[in-house]
C-alpha positions in Angstrom: 179.9 -70.9 4.1 183.1 -70.8 6.1 185.0 -69.7 2.9 182.5 -66.9 2.3 182.8 -65.7 5.9 186.6 -65.9 5.6 186.6 -63.9 2.4 184.3 -61.2 4.0 186.6 -60.9 7.0 189.6 -60.6 4.8 187.9 -57.9 2.8 187.1 -56.0 6.0 190.7 -56.2 7.2 192.2 -55.0 3.9 191.8 -51.5 2.5 192.3 -50.1 -0.9 190.8 -48.5 -3.9 191.2 -48.1 -7.6 190.8 -44.7 -9.4 192.5 -41.9 -11.1 192.9 -38.1 -10.5 194.1 -35.5 -12.9 196.0 -32.5 -11.6 195.6 -29.5 -13.9 195.8 -25.8 -14.0 192.7 -23.8 -13.2 192.4 -20.0 -13.9 189.6 -17.8 -12.5 189.1 -14.1 -13.1 187.3 -11.7 -10.8 185.9 -8.3 -11.6 185.7 -6.0 -8.5 187.5 -8.7 -6.5 187.6 -9.3 -2.8 191.3 -9.3 -1.6 192.6 -10.8 1.6 195.1 -9.0 3.8 197.3 -12.0 3.5 199.1 -12.9 0.2 198.3 -16.2 -1.4 196.3 -17.9 -4.1 193.4 -18.2 -1.7 193.5 -14.4 -1.0 191.5 -13.5 -4.0 187.8 -14.0 -4.6 184.7 -12.5 -6.1 183.5 -9.3 -4.4 179.9 -8.6 -3.8 178.8 -6.1 -6.4 175.6 -5.3 -4.5 177.5 -3.8 -1.6 177.5 0.0 -1.9 180.3 0.4 0.7 182.8 -2.1 -0.9 186.5 -1.7 -0.2 188.6 0.0 -2.8 192.0 -1.6 -3.0 194.8 0.7 -4.0 198.4 0.1 -5.1 199.5 1.4 -1.6 197.1 -1.0 0.2 198.2 -3.9 -2.0 201.9 -3.2 -1.4 201.4 -2.9 2.4 199.5 -6.2 2.7 201.0 -8.3 -0.1 204.4 -6.8 -0.5 206.2 -6.0 -3.7 205.0 -8.0 -6.7 207.3 -10.3 -8.6 206.8 -8.2 -11.7 204.8 -5.2 -13.0 203.9 -4.8 -16.6 201.7 -2.4 -18.6 198.8 -3.4 -20.7 195.5 -2.0 -22.1 195.0 0.9 -24.4 198.1 3.0 -24.4 199.6 1.0 -21.5 197.5 2.7 -18.9 196.7 -0.4 -16.9 199.3 -2.0 -14.6 199.4 -5.7 -14.1 200.9 -6.8 -10.8 202.0 -10.4 -10.7 202.6 -12.4 -7.4 204.0 -15.9 -7.7 203.7 -18.7 -5.1 204.2 -22.5 -5.0 204.9 -24.7 -8.0 202.0 -25.4 -10.4 201.6 -29.2 -10.9 200.1 -31.0 -13.9 199.7 -34.7 -14.6 197.7 -37.8 -13.5 197.6 -39.8 -10.3 196.5 -43.4 -10.9 195.4 -45.2 -7.7 195.9 -48.9 -7.3 195.7 -49.4 -3.6 198.0 -46.4 -3.2 198.3 -43.2 -5.1 201.1 -43.1 -7.8 201.7 -39.5 -8.6 202.8 -38.9 -12.2 202.9 -35.1 -12.1 205.5 -32.5 -13.0 205.9 -28.8 -12.1 204.8 -26.6 -15.1 205.3 -23.1 -13.6 204.2 -21.3 -10.5 200.8 -20.6 -9.0 200.1 -16.9 -9.3 197.8 -14.0 -8.7 197.6 -11.1 -11.0 195.9 -7.7 -10.2 195.0 -5.2 -12.9 195.3 -1.7 -11.6 193.9 1.4 -13.3 194.8 4.8 -12.0 196.2 3.2 -8.8 193.1 1.1 -8.0 192.5 -2.6 -8.4 189.8 -3.3 -11.0 190.2 -7.0 -11.5 192.2 -10.1 -10.4 193.1 -13.4 -11.8 194.3 -16.5 -10.0 196.1 -19.5 -11.6 196.4 -22.6 -9.4 196.7 -26.4 -9.4 193.4 -28.2 -9.2 192.6 -31.9 -8.9 189.7 -33.7 -10.5 188.8 -37.4 -10.6 187.4 -40.2 -8.5 188.0 -43.6 -7.0 186.1 -46.7 -5.9 187.1 -48.7 -2.9 187.1 -49.4 0.7 188.6 -47.5 3.6 188.3 -47.7 7.3 189.4 -45.1 9.8 188.9 -44.6 13.6 185.5 -43.0 13.1 184.2 -44.3 9.8 184.0 -47.1 7.3 183.5 -46.2 3.7 182.9 -48.4 0.7 182.0 -47.2 -2.8 182.8 -44.3 -5.0 184.2 -41.1 -3.8 185.4 -37.8 -5.4 189.0 -36.7 -5.6 188.0 -33.2 -6.8 189.2 -30.4 -4.5 
């Protein structure tokens, strides 16, 4: 019995987990997007198509709030659409095995970016490309407010 109690106490005093996470690229496209006044990959989301008084984002508005894009290219039929590209932090891809501590095996594969498609000076869609982690772990962790044991998600 003393050995069992000693083993339980030892387990309570040690923390750790085993698991794996994958860091990969995620791309999302938004028609009639909602655009934040601050530039960044979290500054683009899906607008509410049911709103009749939705904001119309123009090239002028975008330049005032997000600044000059990294590049502008033309696309669509006859090159009538402009694609404005804003680049941000490195884009990471790889795996992170966890054996008591995370061991990141990831490499930069480009840059996170936001693209806006403008037609006649108005934003008609947006696309965001960002790093995204998926995976899970199983283990024990104790903090000042909680004690956790079991599976937990590593998905952001």
